[in-house]
C-alpha positions, 0 to 999 in steps of 0.5 A: 500500500502506498504511503500518503506522505510525499518523499522529497526528491532532488530537483532537476532543472526546469521543475523536474525531479530526480527519481529516488534511488533503487528499483521502480515497479508498477502498482495498477496504473502507477509507477512507484518507488520501493516504498510504494510512493508514486513517481513521475517519469520525465524522459527523453530519447537518445538514439543512435545505437538502434541501427546496424553495427558500428553506430554510436549514440548521437552527439558522442562525435562532438561532446562527452557522454558526461556532458550529454547526461548532465544536460539531460538532467539540467533540462529537467528530465529524470530518465533517458531512453536508449534504443538499441538493436541486437546486431549492435550489441552482439557480444560475439561480434565485439561491435565497436563504433565505427571510426568518427562516430565518437570523439575520443578526445572528449570521451577518453573513457570509451576508447576500445570499448564495445557498444555494450561497454559504452552502455555500462559506462553511461549507466554507471555515470547516469546513476552517479548523477541520479539519472535513470536509463531505460533500454 
């Protein structure tokens, strides 16, 4: 049963709120936190890895993944949806982004990683700043 008391959430910019830590689930038609309190998901999409092998998330060719995640929170979003394709994440193929799809000077942490490894880095950083990722 959900509590009638509201949980104070950290604000993101432009009136949004970051989501509480931990897993979310559903109760009826509501998305709730671990304590059963309703939460509001404010999400934006970050595309690029939903195509054929070799594609990278958009914008990484110009700025760091950290800057992109920070700008998502600053814009008032608390989640980011990242679409993907099986072909782009197939571990047997060790898919790495094609040359020129990532600025490795801005994203030195991503050098040599497969798309799966890049997702792991992004999810880790997103968690540090309170941003949830939906795949």
